[in-house]
C-alpha positions, 0 to 999 in steps of 0.5 A: 935920683938925687937932685943936684946941689946948687954947686953941682948944678952950677958946675954942669951949667958952666962946664966946657963943651956940654951942649943944650937942647932947646925945645920950642913949638911952631905955630901949629903946636908941633915941637922942635928940639935943637941942640945948641951952645949956651953960656950960664952967667948971672943966673941966666942961660944965654943962647944965640939963634942965628937970623935964619933959625926957625926956632927964633921964629918959634920963640917970637910967637911962643916964648915958653921953652924947655931946655935940657942940659945933660952930661954925657958920662957918669954921674950923668948930671941933668938940668931941665928948665921950663921957662920963658925965653926973653930976646935980650938983643934982637938981630943986628944988635950983635955989637952990644953983646959981642963979648958974651958971644966970644965967651960962649964960643971959647967955652966950646972950642977954646981961645984961638978957635973961639976968637976965629969963629966969632971973627969969621961969623961976625957978619951973620946976625944973631939974636941973644936969648935968655931964660932966668932960672929964678923965674923958671921951673928947674929940675935936676938929678944925677945917678947916685954916687959914693955911698948914696943908695942904689935905689936912688937910680930912679925917683921913688915914684917910678917903683911899683910896690912889688919892685925888686929895688924896694929891698934896698934902703933909700939911705944906702947900705953895704949890701946894695949893688954898685954902679961902678 
């Protein structure tokens, strides 16, 4: 699958409404995946666990996380991040980052509803966490588009030597199947 260009990656990370899945581990090493809102600014992915979020406890005990941001429709862009979460602002410091929280809310529900959401939950403390992309392992991909090779629907390492797909060029050709 083609890796996203920086512009494609940044487009997905800043697109309104796209959700993120954050994976943490508890004290026993058991995984937990939680779907949340996020905002991408200044080369960092920011997210906001509530006071009672069990995954905030996990981050305090083990800050290594995995983040997955996935587009729901074609070309199914994906960004997967393995990195270390930093608690930028702890519970009770909400006023220090309220503007960022407001931008995050507006990203998901629009101006009016975003402001209402912030104003009606202002008394419920949240932490602000981030993962810096430059300090993390970042993988990205999408389905082939335009004249890109259909064979690119999977990374080449997944094909066996006798795969039917091997008859299609890796650089595309006019005889290859079309996705849409």
